[in-house]
MDTraj code that builds the backbone (N, CA, C; nanometers):
import mdtraj as md
import numpy as np

residues = "MET ALA LYS GLN THR THR PHE GLU GLN THR LEU LYS THR LEU GLU ASP ALA VAL SER ARG LEU GLU GLU GLY GLN LEU PRO LEU ASP GLN ALA LEU ASP CYS PHE GLU THR GLY VAL GLN SER ALA ASN GLN CYS ARG LYS GLN LEU THR ARG VAL GLU ALA LYS VAL GLU ARG LEU LEU LYS SER ALA ASP GLY ARG LEU HIS THR GLU ALA LEU SER PRO ASP GLU THR".split()
xyz = np.array([
    [0.0848, -0.1183, 0.0000],
    [0.0000, 0.0000, 0.0000],
    [0.0889, 0.1241, 0.0000],
    [0.0565, 0.2202, -0.0842],
    [0.1359, 0.3425, -0.0950],
    [0.1153, 0.4305, 0.0281],
    [0.2217, 0.5007, 0.0649],
    [0.2145, 0.5906, 0.1797],
    [0.1282, 0.7108, 0.1433],
    [0.0351, 0.7454, 0.2317],
    [-0.0530, 0.8604, 0.2104],
    [0.0253, 0.9890, 0.2366],
    [0.0186, 1.0826, 0.1458],
    [0.0859, 1.2105, 0.1668],
    [-0.0120, 1.3079, 0.2320],
    [0.0427, 1.4044, 0.3014],
    [-0.0418, 1.5053, 0.3640],
    [-0.0902, 1.6031, 0.2579],
    [-0.1933, 1.6775, 0.2938],
    [-0.2446, 1.7801, 0.2037],
    [-0.1341, 1.8794, 0.1700],
    [-0.0584, 1.9189, 0.2707],
    [0.0477, 2.0181, 0.2506],
    [0.1551, 1.9663, 0.1555],
    [0.1898, 1.8378, 0.1657],
    [0.2892, 1.7797, 0.0748],
    [0.2356, 1.7773, -0.0685],
    [0.1103, 1.7393, -0.0821],
    [0.0494, 1.7334, -0.2147],
    [0.0372, 1.8722, -0.2756],
    [-0.0016, 1.9692, -0.1946],
    [-0.0120, 2.1076, -0.2427],
    [0.1250, 2.1597, -0.2858],
    [0.2289, 2.1276, -0.2116],
    [0.3656, 2.1700, -0.2466],
    [0.4059, 2.1102, -0.3821],
    [0.3719, 1.9840, -0.4045],
    [0.4016, 1.9194, -0.5327],
    [0.3299, 1.9921, -0.6458],
    [0.2040, 2.0292, -0.6234],
    [0.1276, 2.1036, -0.7227],
    [0.1902, 2.2401, -0.7492],
    [0.2250, 2.3114, -0.6429],
    [0.2867, 2.4437, -0.6584],
    [0.4187, 2.4347, -0.7342],
    [0.4982, 2.3318, -0.7054],
    [0.6256, 2.3136, -0.7750],
    [0.6033, 2.2881, -0.9243],
    [0.5038, 2.2061, -0.9558],
    [0.4744, 2.1769, -1.0959],
    [0.4311, 2.3040, -1.1689],
    [0.3459, 2.3828, -1.1057],
    [0.2997, 2.5080, -1.1671],
    [0.4175, 2.6023, -1.1908],
    [0.5044, 2.6152, -1.0915],
    [0.6210, 2.7039, -1.1048],
    [0.7108, 2.6614, -1.2203],
    [0.7353, 2.5313, -1.2292],
    [0.8221, 2.4811, -1.3373],
    [0.7593, 2.5081, -1.4741],
    [0.6280, 2.4887, -1.4826],
    [0.5608, 2.5122, -1.6110],
    [0.5574, 2.6602, -1.6459],
    [0.5379, 2.7456, -1.5465],
    [0.5331, 2.8895, -1.5713],
    [0.6678, 2.9441, -1.6177],
    [0.7765, 2.8812, -1.5773],
    [0.9085, 2.9257, -1.6231],
    [0.9233, 2.9100, -1.7729],
    [0.8552, 2.8111, -1.8297],
    [0.8567, 2.7927, -1.9745],
    [0.9877, 2.7409, -2.0318],
    [1.0714, 2.6815, -1.9494],
    [1.2023, 2.6370, -1.9957],
    [1.2131, 2.4860, -2.0142],
    [1.1046, 2.4124, -1.9882],
    [1.1098, 2.2665, -1.9969],
    [1.0900, 2.2194, -2.1403],
    [1.1648, 2.1156, -2.1799],
    [1.1358, 2.0520, -2.3088],
    [0.9937, 1.9941, -2.3043],
    [0.9353, 1.9732, -2.4185],
    [0.7965, 1.9321, -2.4273],
    [0.7660, 1.8062, -2.3460],
    [0.8506, 1.7041, -2.3565],
    [0.8230, 1.5803, -2.2843],
    [0.8266, 1.6007, -2.1322],
    [0.9188, 1.6821, -2.0847],
    [0.9256, 1.7117, -1.9416],
    [0.8083, 1.7993, -1.8977],
    [0.7681, 1.8914, -1.9827],
    [0.6538, 1.9763, -1.9524],
    [0.5270, 1.8923, -1.9414],
    [0.5123, 1.7955, -2.0286],
    [0.3964, 1.7068, -2.0242],
    [0.3961, 1.6242, -1.8953],
    [0.5124, 1.5707, -1.8572],
    [0.5233, 1.4963, -1.7315],
    [0.4904, 1.5855, -1.6119],
    [0.5397, 1.7062, -1.6148],
    [0.5158, 1.8025, -1.5073],
    [0.3670, 1.8372, -1.4995],
    [0.3048, 1.8566, -1.6148],
    [0.1616, 1.8855, -1.6200],
    [0.0811, 1.7695, -1.5624],
    [0.1192, 1.6483, -1.5992],
    [0.0503, 1.5290, -1.5485],
    [0.0628, 1.5205, -1.3961],
    [0.1812, 1.5481, -1.3443],
    [0.2021, 1.5494, -1.1988],
    [0.1134, 1.6546, -1.1340],
    [0.1044, 1.7709, -1.1948],
    [0.0206, 1.8777, -1.1421],
    [-0.1264, 1.8403, -1.1390],
    [-0.1741, 1.7774, -1.2450],
    [-0.3143, 1.7353, -1.2510],
    [-0.3415, 1.6299, -1.1440],
    [-0.2520, 1.5344, -1.1296],
    [-0.2690, 1.4311, -1.0261],
    [-0.2690, 1.4931, -0.8868],
    [-0.1803, 1.5874, -0.8637],
    [-0.1740, 1.6543, -0.7334],
    [-0.3003, 1.7347, -0.7068],
    [-0.3495, 1.8053, -0.8073],
    [-0.4723, 1.8831, -0.7914],
    [-0.5898, 1.7919, -0.7585],
    [-0.5981, 1.6784, -0.8262],
    [-0.7056, 1.5833, -0.7978],
    [-0.6951, 1.5282, -0.6560],
    [-0.5740, 1.4976, -0.6124],
    [-0.5538, 1.4463, -0.4770],
    [-0.5909, 1.5524, -0.3736],
    [-0.5524, 1.6768, -0.3961],
    [-0.5905, 1.7861, -0.3049],
    [-0.7420, 1.7984, -0.2979],
    [-0.8076, 1.7907, -0.4112],
    [-0.9538, 1.8017, -0.4165],
    [-1.0189, 1.6893, -0.3355],
    [-0.9690, 1.5672, -0.3499],
    [-1.0231, 1.4543, -0.2743],
    [-1.0032, 1.4734, -0.1242],
    [-0.8835, 1.5176, -0.0855],
    [-0.8556, 1.5388, 0.0561],
    [-0.9457, 1.6484, 0.1130],
    [-0.9651, 1.7554, 0.0394],
    [-1.0515, 1.8641, 0.0854],
    [-1.1971, 1.8202, 0.0963],
    [-1.2414, 1.7375, 0.0046],
    [-1.3784, 1.6874, 0.0088],
    [-1.4011, 1.6027, 0.1337],
    [-1.3038, 1.5182, 0.1673],
    [-1.3157, 1.4361, 0.2888],
    [-1.3204, 1.5234, 0.4137],
    [-1.2357, 1.6239, 0.4187],
    [-1.2340, 1.7136, 0.5348],
    [-1.3652, 1.7910, 0.5434],
    [-1.4140, 1.8387, 0.4319],
    [-1.5395, 1.9131, 0.4298],
    [-1.6541, 1.8271, 0.4834],
    [-1.6603, 1.7013, 0.4426],
    [-1.7657, 1.6116, 0.4904],
    [-1.7558, 1.5922, 0.6410],
    [-1.6353, 1.5793, 0.6908],
    [-1.6158, 1.5605, 0.8349],
    [-1.6568, 1.6860, 0.9117],
    [-1.6220, 1.8025, 0.8622],
    [-1.6589, 1.9287, 0.9266],
    [-1.8102, 1.9452, 0.9274],
    [-1.8751, 1.9129, 0.8159],
    [-2.0206, 1.9236, 0.8095],
    [-2.0865, 1.8344, 0.9134],
    [-2.0364, 1.7138, 0.9299],
    [-2.0918, 1.6237, 1.0305],
    [-2.0709, 1.6794, 1.1701],
    [-1.9558, 1.7373, 1.1915],
    [-1.9249, 1.7948, 1.3222],
    [-2.0198, 1.9094, 1.3538],
    [-2.0460, 1.9934, 1.2586],
    [-2.1306, 2.1090, 1.2803],
    [-2.2797, 2.0760, 1.2849],
    [-2.3194, 1.9636, 1.2272],
    [-2.4603, 1.9282, 1.2189],
    [-2.5017, 1.8265, 1.3251],
    [-2.4350, 1.8243, 1.4366],
    [-2.4680, 1.7317, 1.5435],
    [-2.6109, 1.7556, 1.5911],
    [-2.6919, 1.6525, 1.5911],
    [-2.8330, 1.6645, 1.6260],
    [-2.8546, 1.7018, 1.7716],
    [-2.7708, 1.6535, 1.8605],
    [-2.7908, 1.6790, 2.0028],
    [-2.7210, 1.8055, 2.0521],
    [-2.6609, 1.8795, 1.9623],
    [-2.5961, 2.0043, 2.0002],
    [-2.4534, 1.9885, 2.0481],
    [-2.4110, 1.8659, 2.0732],
    [-2.2723, 1.8440, 2.1148],
    [-2.1846, 1.8195, 1.9922],
    [-2.0606, 1.8567, 2.0047],
    [-1.9669, 1.8373, 1.8946],
    [-1.9094, 1.6966, 1.9002],
    [-1.9172, 1.6273, 1.7890],
    [-1.8553, 1.4955, 1.7757],
    [-1.8325, 1.4686, 1.6278],
    [-1.7491, 1.3701, 1.6008],
    [-1.7217, 1.3331, 1.4625],
    [-1.7668, 1.1897, 1.4393],
    [-1.7863, 1.1571, 1.3132],
    [-1.8203, 1.0213, 1.2721],
    [-1.7208, 0.9800, 1.1647],
    [-1.6879, 0.8540, 1.1630],
    [-1.5987, 0.8039, 1.0577],
    [-1.6716, 0.8090, 0.9242],
    [-1.5976, 0.8410, 0.8184],
    [-1.6552, 0.8401, 0.6851],
    [-1.6792, 0.6967, 0.6411],
    [-1.7874, 0.6739, 0.5701],
    [-1.8115, 0.5405, 0.5168],
    [-1.7150, 0.5157, 0.4011],
    [-1.6869, 0.3897, 0.3696],
    [-1.5899, 0.3599, 0.2614],
    [-1.6241, 0.4232, 0.1278],
    [-1.7531, 0.4417, 0.0972],
    [-1.7890, 0.5011, -0.0323],
    [-1.7641, 0.6509, -0.0359],
    [-1.7347, 0.7135, 0.0784],
    [-1.7069, 0.8570, 0.0837],
    [-1.5577, 0.8874, 0.0770],
    [-1.4741, 0.7864, 0.0832],
    [-1.3301, 0.8109, 0.0822],
    [-1.2741, 0.8024, -0.0552],
])
top = md.Topology()
chain = top.add_chain()
for i, resn in enumerate(residues, 1):
    res = top.add_residue(resn, chain, resSeq=i)
    for name in ("N", "CA", "C"):
        top.add_atom(name, md.element.get_by_symbol(name[0]), res)
traj = md.Trajectory(xyz[None], top)
């Protein structure tokens, strides 16, 4: 099983890919690889944010007024 990266690590990878592409100095094949890495990182960030958002919503919508969390079901991860 692959090691899960933190949101901050994934965001840093995305930022690095964007910076490299914005410089405009990469050969086409490297630029394509960099773009692919950026897209994968953006998708991973989006998934991580969606999971956190669902958890926060559950925390805020506690029926009894007390704050608590619930584990996400497997189909939400």
